[in-house]
PAMAR-268929 format. One record per residue (C-alpha): x, y, z; residue number from 1; residue in three letters. Coordinates in steps of 0.2 Angstrom, whole numbers, plus 5000, padded with zeros to 4 digits. Layout:
REM PAMAR-268929
{east:X | north:Y | up:Z | num:NUM | residu:ala}
...
END
This chain:
REM PAMAR-268929
{east:4646 | north:5387 | up:5511 | num:1 | residu:met}
{east:4652 | north:5376 | up:5524 | num:2 | residu:lys}
{east:4646 | north:5358 | up:5512 | num:3 | residu:pro}
{east:4660 | north:5366 | up:5502 | num:4 | residu:arg}
{east:4673 | north:5366 | up:5513 | num:5 | residu:ser}
{east:4668 | north:5350 | up:5519 | num:6 | residu:thr}
{east:4667 | north:5342 | up:5501 | num:7 | residu:ser}
{east:4686 | north:5352 | up:5497 | num:8 | residu:leu}
{east:4693 | north:5345 | up:5514 | num:9 | residu:ser}
{east:4687 | north:5326 | up:5511 | num:10 | residu:thr}
{east:4694 | north:5326 | up:5494 | num:11 | residu:trp}
{east:4710 | north:5335 | up:5499 | num:12 | residu:leu}
{east:4712 | north:5321 | up:5511 | num:13 | residu:phe}
{east:4708 | north:5307 | up:5500 | num:14 | residu:ala}
{east:4720 | north:5312 | up:5488 | num:15 | residu:met}
{east:4733 | north:5314 | up:5504 | num:16 | residu:phe}
{east:4727 | north:5295 | up:5508 | num:17 | residu:val}
{east:4731 | north:5289 | up:5486 | num:18 | residu:ile}
{east:4748 | north:5298 | up:5486 | num:19 | residu:leu}
{east:4753 | north:5290 | up:5504 | num:20 | residu:val}
{east:4747 | north:5273 | up:5496 | num:21 | residu:tyr}
{east:4754 | north:5272 | up:5479 | num:22 | residu:val}
{east:4771 | north:5281 | up:5489 | num:23 | residu:ala}
{east:4782 | north:5267 | up:5489 | num:24 | residu:pro}
{east:4786 | north:5268 | up:5469 | num:25 | residu:thr}
{east:4796 | north:5281 | up:5471 | num:26 | residu:phe}
{east:4803 | north:5283 | up:5489 | num:27 | residu:leu}
{east:4816 | north:5274 | up:5496 | num:28 | residu:thr}
{east:4816 | north:5260 | up:5513 | num:29 | residu:thr}
{east:4822 | north:5276 | up:5523 | num:30 | residu:pro}
{east:4808 | north:5286 | up:5518 | num:31 | residu:gln}
{east:4797 | north:5275 | up:5518 | num:32 | residu:gln}
{east:4799 | north:5270 | up:5536 | num:33 | residu:ser}
{east:4800 | north:5291 | up:5539 | num:34 | residu:leu}
{east:4782 | north:5290 | up:5532 | num:35 | residu:val}
{east:4776 | north:5277 | up:5541 | num:36 | residu:thr}
{east:4783 | north:5286 | up:5558 | num:37 | residu:arg}
{east:4777 | north:5303 | up:5554 | num:38 | residu:ala}
{east:4758 | north:5291 | up:5550 | num:39 | residu:leu}
{east:4757 | north:5286 | up:5567 | num:40 | residu:val}
{east:4762 | north:5301 | up:5577 | num:41 | residu:phe}
{east:4749 | north:5308 | up:5567 | num:42 | residu:ala}
{east:4738 | north:5297 | up:5575 | num:43 | residu:leu}
{east:4744 | north:5301 | up:5589 | num:44 | residu:met}
{east:4740 | north:5318 | up:5589 | num:45 | residu:ala}
{east:4724 | north:5314 | up:5584 | num:46 | residu:ala}
{east:4718 | north:5306 | up:5598 | num:47 | residu:ser}
{east:4727 | north:5318 | up:5609 | num:48 | residu:leu}
{east:4714 | north:5330 | up:5599 | num:49 | residu:asp}
{east:4699 | north:5320 | up:5605 | num:50 | residu:ile}
{east:4701 | north:5327 | up:5625 | num:51 | residu:ala}
{east:4715 | north:5342 | up:5621 | num:52 | residu:tyr}
{east:4703 | north:5351 | up:5607 | num:53 | residu:gly}
{east:4684 | north:5344 | up:5608 | num:54 | residu:his}
{east:4683 | north:5342 | up:5627 | num:55 | residu:ala}
{east:4693 | north:5356 | up:5634 | num:56 | residu:gly}
{east:4708 | north:5345 | up:5641 | num:57 | residu:leu}
{east:4724 | north:5349 | up:5641 | num:58 | residu:ala}
{east:4736 | north:5335 | up:5644 | num:59 | residu:ser}
{east:4754 | north:5333 | up:5648 | num:60 | residu:leu}
{east:4752 | north:5312 | up:5649 | num:61 | residu:gly}
{east:4745 | north:5308 | up:5634 | num:62 | residu:his}
{east:4761 | north:5300 | up:5625 | num:63 | residu:ser}
{east:4764 | north:5291 | up:5643 | num:64 | residu:ala}
{east:4743 | north:5282 | up:5640 | num:65 | residu:leu}
{east:4753 | north:5280 | up:5622 | num:66 | residu:ala}
{east:4766 | north:5271 | up:5630 | num:67 | residu:gly}
{east:4755 | north:5259 | up:5637 | num:68 | residu:ile}
{east:4746 | north:5251 | up:5619 | num:69 | residu:gly}
{east:4768 | north:5252 | up:5618 | num:70 | residu:gly}
{east:4772 | north:5239 | up:5631 | num:71 | residu:tyr}
{east:4756 | north:5230 | up:5631 | num:72 | residu:thr}
{east:4762 | north:5225 | up:5613 | num:73 | residu:val}
{east:4780 | north:5223 | up:5619 | num:74 | residu:gly}
{east:4776 | north:5212 | up:5634 | num:75 | residu:ile}
{east:4764 | north:5199 | up:5623 | num:76 | residu:leu}
{east:4777 | north:5198 | up:5610 | num:77 | residu:met}
{east:4797 | north:5199 | up:5618 | num:78 | residu:val}
{east:4791 | north:5189 | up:5633 | num:79 | residu:lys}
{east:4774 | north:5179 | up:5631 | num:80 | residu:his}
{east:4779 | north:5175 | up:5614 | num:81 | residu:asp}
{east:4760 | north:5182 | up:5604 | num:82 | residu:val}
{east:4764 | north:5188 | up:5589 | num:83 | residu:his}
{east:4746 | north:5189 | up:5583 | num:84 | residu:ser}
{east:4741 | north:5209 | up:5579 | num:85 | residu:phe}
{east:4723 | north:5207 | up:5581 | num:86 | residu:trp}
{east:4726 | north:5198 | up:5599 | num:87 | residu:val}
{east:4741 | north:5213 | up:5604 | num:88 | residu:gly}
{east:4729 | north:5227 | up:5596 | num:89 | residu:val}
{east:4716 | north:5222 | up:5606 | num:90 | residu:ser}
{east:4724 | north:5223 | up:5623 | num:91 | residu:ala}
{east:4731 | north:5239 | up:5619 | num:92 | residu:ala}
{east:4714 | north:5249 | up:5614 | num:93 | residu:val}
{east:4707 | north:5240 | up:5630 | num:94 | residu:leu}
{east:4722 | north:5241 | up:5644 | num:95 | residu:ile}
{east:4726 | north:5260 | up:5640 | num:96 | residu:thr}
{east:4707 | north:5261 | up:5639 | num:97 | residu:ala}
{east:4705 | north:5256 | up:5656 | num:98 | residu:gly}
{east:4719 | north:5263 | up:5663 | num:99 | residu:leu}
{east:4715 | north:5279 | up:5654 | num:100 | residu:ser}
{east:4695 | north:5280 | up:5662 | num:101 | residu:ala}
{east:4707 | north:5276 | up:5681 | num:102 | residu:val}
{east:4721 | north:5291 | up:5675 | num:103 | residu:phe}
{east:4705 | north:5302 | up:5672 | num:104 | residu:ala}
{east:4696 | north:5299 | up:5688 | num:105 | residu:val}
{east:4711 | north:5303 | up:5697 | num:106 | residu:leu}
{east:4713 | north:5319 | up:5686 | num:107 | residu:ala}
{east:4699 | north:5329 | up:5685 | num:108 | residu:leu}
{east:4698 | north:5330 | up:5702 | num:109 | residu:arg}
{east:4710 | north:5346 | up:5697 | num:110 | residu:ala}
{east:4703 | north:5362 | up:5688 | num:111 | residu:lys}
{east:4713 | north:5372 | up:5676 | num:112 | residu:gly}
{east:4734 | north:5371 | up:5678 | num:113 | residu:ile}
{east:4731 | north:5359 | up:5694 | num:114 | residu:tyr}
{east:4722 | north:5344 | up:5680 | num:115 | residu:phe}
{east:4739 | north:5347 | up:5668 | num:116 | residu:ile}
{east:4750 | north:5349 | up:5682 | num:117 | residu:leu}
{east:4742 | north:5330 | up:5688 | num:118 | residu:ala}
{east:4739 | north:5322 | up:5673 | num:119 | residu:thr}
{east:4761 | north:5328 | up:5669 | num:120 | residu:phe}
{east:4762 | north:5320 | up:5686 | num:121 | residu:thr}
{east:4752 | north:5305 | up:5682 | num:122 | residu:leu}
{east:4763 | north:5305 | up:5666 | num:123 | residu:gly}
{east:4778 | north:5304 | up:5674 | num:124 | residu:gln}
{east:4775 | north:5292 | up:5687 | num:125 | residu:met}
{east:4770 | north:5277 | up:5675 | num:126 | residu:leu}
{east:4788 | north:5283 | up:5669 | num:127 | residu:ser}
{east:4796 | north:5278 | up:5682 | num:128 | residu:ser}
{east:4787 | north:5266 | up:5685 | num:129 | residu:leu}
{east:4794 | north:5260 | up:5666 | num:130 | residu:ala}
{east:4813 | north:5263 | up:5671 | num:131 | residu:gln}
{east:4812 | north:5255 | up:5689 | num:132 | residu:gln}
{east:4799 | north:5240 | up:5686 | num:133 | residu:trp}
{east:4810 | north:5223 | up:5679 | num:134 | residu:thr}
{east:4793 | north:5217 | up:5669 | num:135 | residu:ala}
{east:4795 | north:5232 | up:5658 | num:136 | residu:leu}
{east:4812 | north:5230 | up:5655 | num:137 | residu:lys}
{east:4822 | north:5217 | up:5642 | num:138 | residu:ser}
{east:4837 | north:5213 | up:5649 | num:139 | residu:pro}
{east:4853 | north:5222 | up:5652 | num:140 | residu:gly}
{east:4843 | north:5238 | up:5645 | num:141 | residu:val}
{east:4829 | north:5250 | up:5652 | num:142 | residu:asp}
{east:4817 | north:5245 | up:5637 | num:143 | residu:ala}
{east:4808 | north:5231 | up:5629 | num:144 | residu:ile}
{east:4816 | north:5229 | up:5614 | num:145 | residu:val}
{east:4816 | north:5214 | up:5600 | num:146 | residu:gly}
{east:4801 | north:5220 | up:5598 | num:147 | residu:ile}
{east:4796 | north:5210 | up:5579 | num:148 | residu:gly}
{east:4781 | north:5215 | up:5566 | num:149 | residu:leu}
{east:4766 | north:5205 | up:5570 | num:150 | residu:pro}
{east:4755 | north:5192 | up:5562 | num:151 | residu:thr}
{east:4742 | north:5194 | up:5551 | num:152 | residu:val}
{east:4735 | north:5180 | up:5545 | num:153 | residu:gly}
{east:4736 | north:5186 | up:5528 | num:154 | residu:phe}
{east:4750 | north:5194 | up:5522 | num:155 | residu:ile}
{east:4765 | north:5180 | up:5522 | num:156 | residu:asp}
{east:4780 | north:5194 | up:5520 | num:157 | residu:ser}
{east:4781 | north:5214 | up:5526 | num:158 | residu:trp}
{east:4791 | north:5221 | up:5514 | num:159 | residu:ser}
{east:4794 | north:5240 | up:5522 | num:160 | residu:pro}
{east:4781 | north:5245 | up:5508 | num:161 | residu:ala}
{east:4768 | north:5233 | up:5515 | num:162 | residu:ala}
{east:4772 | north:5241 | up:5532 | num:163 | residu:val}
{east:4768 | north:5257 | up:5528 | num:164 | residu:met}
{east:4752 | north:5253 | up:5517 | num:165 | residu:arg}
{east:4745 | north:5242 | up:5532 | num:166 | residu:ala}
{east:4749 | north:5253 | up:5546 | num:167 | residu:val}
{east:4741 | north:5270 | up:5532 | num:168 | residu:leu}
{east:4725 | north:5256 | up:5532 | num:169 | residu:ile}
{east:4722 | north:5256 | up:5552 | num:170 | residu:val}
{east:4727 | north:5276 | up:5551 | num:171 | residu:val}
{east:4715 | north:5280 | up:5540 | num:172 | residu:val}
{east:4701 | north:5270 | up:5547 | num:173 | residu:leu}
{east:4703 | north:5275 | up:5566 | num:174 | residu:ala}
{east:4701 | north:5292 | up:5559 | num:175 | residu:phe}
{east:4686 | north:5288 | up:5554 | num:176 | residu:leu}
{east:4678 | north:5281 | up:5566 | num:177 | residu:ala}
{east:4687 | north:5298 | up:5577 | num:178 | residu:ile}
{east:4678 | north:5310 | up:5562 | num:179 | residu:lys}
{east:4661 | north:5299 | up:5566 | num:180 | residu:arg}
{east:4662 | north:5300 | up:5587 | num:181 | residu:val}
{east:4668 | north:5316 | up:5586 | num:182 | residu:leu}
{east:4653 | north:5323 | up:5574 | num:183 | residu:gly}
{east:4640 | north:5310 | up:5586 | num:184 | residu:ser}
{east:4628 | north:5320 | up:5599 | num:185 | residu:pro}
{east:4643 | north:5314 | up:5609 | num:186 | residu:phe}
{east:4654 | north:5324 | up:5602 | num:187 | residu:gly}
{east:4642 | north:5338 | up:5599 | num:188 | residu:leu}
{east:4641 | north:5337 | up:5620 | num:189 | residu:ala}
{east:4658 | north:5336 | up:5620 | num:190 | residu:leu}
{east:4658 | north:5354 | up:5613 | num:191 | residu:arg}
{east:4644 | north:5360 | up:5624 | num:192 | residu:gly}
{east:4655 | north:5356 | up:5641 | num:193 | residu:val}
{east:4671 | north:5362 | up:5635 | num:194 | residu:arg}
{east:4663 | north:5380 | up:5629 | num:195 | residu:asp}
{east:4652 | north:5382 | up:5643 | num:196 | residu:asn}
{east:4651 | north:5368 | up:5658 | num:197 | residu:pro}
{east:4639 | north:5378 | up:5668 | num:198 | residu:ala}
{east:4625 | north:5378 | up:5652 | num:199 | residu:arg}
{east:4626 | north:5358 | up:5649 | num:200 | residu:met}
{east:4625 | north:5354 | up:5670 | num:201 | residu:glu}
{east:4608 | north:5365 | up:5670 | num:202 | residu:ala}
{east:4601 | north:5359 | up:5652 | num:203 | residu:leu}
{east:4603 | north:5341 | up:5660 | num:204 | residu:gly}
{east:4622 | north:5336 | up:5654 | num:205 | residu:tyr}
{east:4636 | north:5326 | up:5668 | num:206 | residu:his}
{east:4648 | north:5337 | up:5663 | num:207 | residu:ala}
{east:4662 | north:5326 | up:5671 | num:208 | residu:trp}
{east:4652 | north:5311 | up:5662 | num:209 | residu:ala}
{east:4659 | north:5317 | up:5647 | num:210 | residu:tyr}
{east:4675 | north:5323 | up:5652 | num:211 | residu:gln}
{east:4678 | north:5306 | up:5657 | num:212 | residu:leu}
{east:4670 | north:5297 | up:5643 | num:213 | residu:gly}
{east:4681 | north:5307 | up:5630 | num:214 | residu:ala}
{east:4697 | north:5304 | up:5640 | num:215 | residu:met}
{east:4695 | north:5284 | up:5638 | num:216 | residu:thr}
{east:4690 | north:5287 | up:5620 | num:217 | residu:val}
{east:4707 | north:5297 | up:5618 | num:218 | residu:ser}
{east:4717 | north:5286 | up:5628 | num:219 | residu:gly}
{east:4709 | north:5271 | up:5619 | num:220 | residu:ala}
{east:4714 | north:5279 | up:5603 | num:221 | residu:phe}
{east:4731 | north:5282 | up:5609 | num:222 | residu:ala}
{east:4733 | north:5264 | up:5614 | num:223 | residu:gly}
{east:4733 | north:5259 | up:5596 | num:224 | residu:leu}
{east:4745 | north:5274 | up:5590 | num:225 | residu:ala}
{east:4756 | north:5267 | up:5603 | num:226 | residu:gly}
{east:4754 | north:5246 | up:5600 | num:227 | residu:ala}
{east:4756 | north:5252 | up:5581 | num:228 | residu:leu}
{east:4775 | north:5263 | up:5587 | num:229 | residu:phe}
{east:4781 | north:5249 | up:5598 | num:230 | residu:ala}
{east:4780 | north:5237 | up:5581 | num:231 | residu:tyr}
{east:4787 | north:5251 | up:5569 | num:232 | residu:his}
{east:4801 | north:5254 | up:5580 | num:233 | residu:ser}
{east:4805 | north:5239 | up:5588 | num:234 | residu:gly}
{east:4808 | north:5244 | up:5605 | num:235 | residu:ile}
{east:4797 | north:5254 | up:5617 | num:236 | residu:ile}
{east:4807 | north:5263 | up:5631 | num:237 | residu:ala}
{east:4805 | north:5278 | up:5645 | num:238 | residu:pro}
{east:4809 | north:5291 | up:5633 | num:239 | residu:ser}
{east:4794 | north:5289 | up:5622 | num:240 | residu:asn}
{east:4782 | north:5293 | up:5635 | num:241 | residu:ile}
{east:4790 | north:5306 | up:5647 | num:242 | residu:gly}
{east:4786 | north:5324 | up:5646 | num:243 | residu:ile}
{east:4795 | north:5329 | up:5631 | num:244 | residu:ala}
{east:4786 | north:5317 | up:5620 | num:245 | residu:ala}
{east:4768 | north:5321 | up:5629 | num:246 | residu:ser}
{east:4772 | north:5342 | up:5626 | num:247 | residu:gly}
{east:4779 | north:5338 | up:5607 | num:248 | residu:leu}
{east:4760 | north:5329 | up:5605 | num:249 | residu:leu}
{east:4753 | north:5344 | up:5611 | num:250 | residu:val}
{east:4763 | north:5358 | up:5599 | num:251 | residu:leu}
{east:4761 | north:5345 | up:5587 | num:252 | residu:met}
{east:4740 | north:5344 | up:5587 | num:253 | residu:val}
{east:4743 | north:5366 | up:5588 | num:254 | residu:ile}
{east:4756 | north:5369 | up:5576 | num:255 | residu:phe}
{east:4738 | north:5357 | up:5563 | num:256 | residu:gly}
{east:4725 | north:5366 | up:5572 | num:257 | residu:gly}
{east:4717 | north:5361 | up:5589 | num:258 | residu:ser}
{east:4698 | north:5356 | up:5590 | num:259 | residu:gly}
{east:4702 | north:5358 | up:5568 | num:260 | residu:thr}
{east:4694 | north:5341 | up:5559 | num:261 | residu:thr}
{east:4711 | north:5336 | up:5549 | num:262 | residu:tyr}
{east:4721 | north:5350 | up:5560 | num:263 | residu:gly}
{east:4729 | north:5335 | up:5573 | num:264 | residu:pro}
{east:4732 | north:5325 | up:5556 | num:265 | residu:leu}
{east:4741 | north:5339 | up:5546 | num:266 | residu:ile}
{east:4751 | north:5341 | up:5561 | num:267 | residu:gly}
{east:4756 | north:5326 | up:5568 | num:268 | residu:gly}
{east:4761 | north:5321 | up:5550 | num:269 | residu:phe}
{east:4771 | north:5337 | up:5545 | num:270 | residu:gly}
{east:4780 | north:5340 | up:5562 | num:271 | residu:ile}
{east:4789 | north:5324 | up:5562 | num:272 | residu:thr}
{east:4795 | north:5325 | up:5545 | num:273 | residu:ile}
{east:4801 | north:5344 | up:5549 | num:274 | residu:ile}
{east:4811 | north:5338 | up:5565 | num:275 | residu:gln}
{east:4816 | north:5322 | up:5556 | num:276 | residu:phe}
{east:4826 | north:5332 | up:5542 | num:277 | residu:tyr}
{east:4831 | north:5345 | up:5552 | num:278 | residu:ala}
{east:4841 | north:5332 | up:5563 | num:279 | residu:ser}
{east:4845 | north:5325 | up:5546 | num:280 | residu:glu}
{east:4854 | north:5345 | up:5545 | num:281 | residu:trp}
{east:4860 | north:5346 | up:5561 | num:282 | residu:ser}
{east:4857 | north:5336 | up:5578 | num:283 | residu:gln}
{east:4862 | north:5351 | up:5587 | num:284 | residu:ala}
{east:4853 | north:5363 | up:5578 | num:285 | residu:arg}
{east:4834 | north:5353 | up:5576 | num:286 | residu:ala}
{east:4827 | north:5358 | up:5593 | num:287 | residu:pro}
{east:4829 | north:5377 | up:5588 | num:288 | residu:ile}
{east:4821 | north:5374 | up:5570 | num:289 | residu:ile}
{east:4804 | north:5364 | up:5579 | num:290 | residu:val}
{east:4805 | north:5377 | up:5592 | num:291 | residu:gly}
{east:4805 | north:5394 | up:5579 | num:292 | residu:ala}
{east:4791 | north:5382 | up:5569 | num:293 | residu:val}
{east:4779 | north:5382 | up:5581 | num:294 | residu:phe}
{east:4786 | north:5402 | up:5588 | num:295 | residu:ile}
{east:4779 | north:5405 | up:5570 | num:296 | residu:ala}
{east:4764 | north:5395 | up:5571 | num:297 | residu:thr}
{east:4758 | north:5404 | up:5587 | num:298 | residu:ala}
{east:4762 | north:5423 | up:5580 | num:299 | residu:leu}
{east:4756 | north:5419 | up:5563 | num:300 | residu:leu}
{east:4742 | north:5404 | up:5561 | num:301 | residu:leu}
{east:4735 | north:5408 | up:5576 | num:302 | residu:arg}
{east:4719 | north:5394 | up:5570 | num:303 | residu:gly}
{east:4734 | north:5381 | up:5565 | num:304 | residu:gly}
{east:4739 | north:5377 | up:5547 | num:305 | residu:val}
{east:4719 | north:5369 | up:5545 | num:306 | residu:ala}
{east:4707 | north:5382 | up:5558 | num:307 | residu:gly}
{east:4719 | north:5396 | up:5547 | num:308 | residu:thr}
{east:4715 | north:5389 | up:5532 | num:309 | residu:ser}
{east:4700 | north:5388 | up:5534 | num:310 | residu:arg}
{east:4695 | north:5406 | up:5539 | num:311 | residu:thr}
{east:4705 | north:5411 | up:5525 | num:312 | residu:ala}
{east:4696 | north:5400 | up:5511 | num:313 | residu:leu}
{east:4679 | north:5409 | up:5520 | num:314 | residu:arg}
{east:4687 | north:5427 | up:5520 | num:315 | residu:his}
{east:4691 | north:5421 | up:5498 | num:316 | residu:trp}
{east:4676 | north:5414 | up:5495 | num:317 | residu:lys}
{east:4666 | north:5432 | up:5505 | num:318 | residu:gly}
{east:4677 | north:5443 | up:5495 | num:319 | residu:ile}
{east:4672 | north:5432 | up:5479 | num:320 | residu:ala}
{east:4653 | north:5434 | up:5483 | num:321 | residu:arg}
{east:4655 | north:5453 | up:5481 | num:322 | residu:glu}
{east:4645 | north:5461 | up:5469 | num:323 | residu:pro}
{east:4658 | north:5470 | up:5459 | num:324 | residu:ala}
END
């Protein structure tokens, strides 16, 4: 049963990737930009789920980690004239991973609700730093503006379709890397630490070290997503890394299905689309609409979209195999 379910999920994912790749042929330029943004948030949600869904570490500071990646490429491009995609993204991933490890060492001293408060506090500290430190601002604004599209080497000019396809390729490769990590012995041990840390300690696994690793890897992929966000948006601001942004990422993961393979991608992509069109319809009512979606998810889809779909599929297969 399990191989069939996995195969179905893989085929659906492959079909989605193909659909997005050819989508510029029938989407308008603003719609292409929206899909690009949705892909970035899909990766951002997937990076959060490494720590949240697979290690049991609920963080309210994840957008700050993504912001580190965004600010890194912003500073390199705007203040140091470094336009290379490879240099910018490499720096964003490495710096974010390093600071995530420091972030984890401090936050993991606390447990449960106190861990959540610790991540919230550290995230707010980074947001406040971005507001006050002049090195993290462009002249006259509390943000880094003027971030252009990077140079890759084999692309001469960036059209909206080219940007969308490039981001799609990066997001898919990053997601496959995340999937590989979570399917490795490290990922299996991580879920063991999440479910029963005392037992894993008794078996010789250092729970704290695995949690530290989870937050570091989670931060590295968040840094990549943050870099893509800054390149696409052309700006990175304190509002992008505050509590509201982090809370929305958590809700994206819950909506899609925490701890599932494709759930965070579904949540990040879907909520970004829903939020945009809700704002288009009514700016004032958009938060109510998004909130209603999450309430409905909590009441009707306890495992999120992916988790509930998987359970329903298994139930349907069980009924189909029963003798008439």
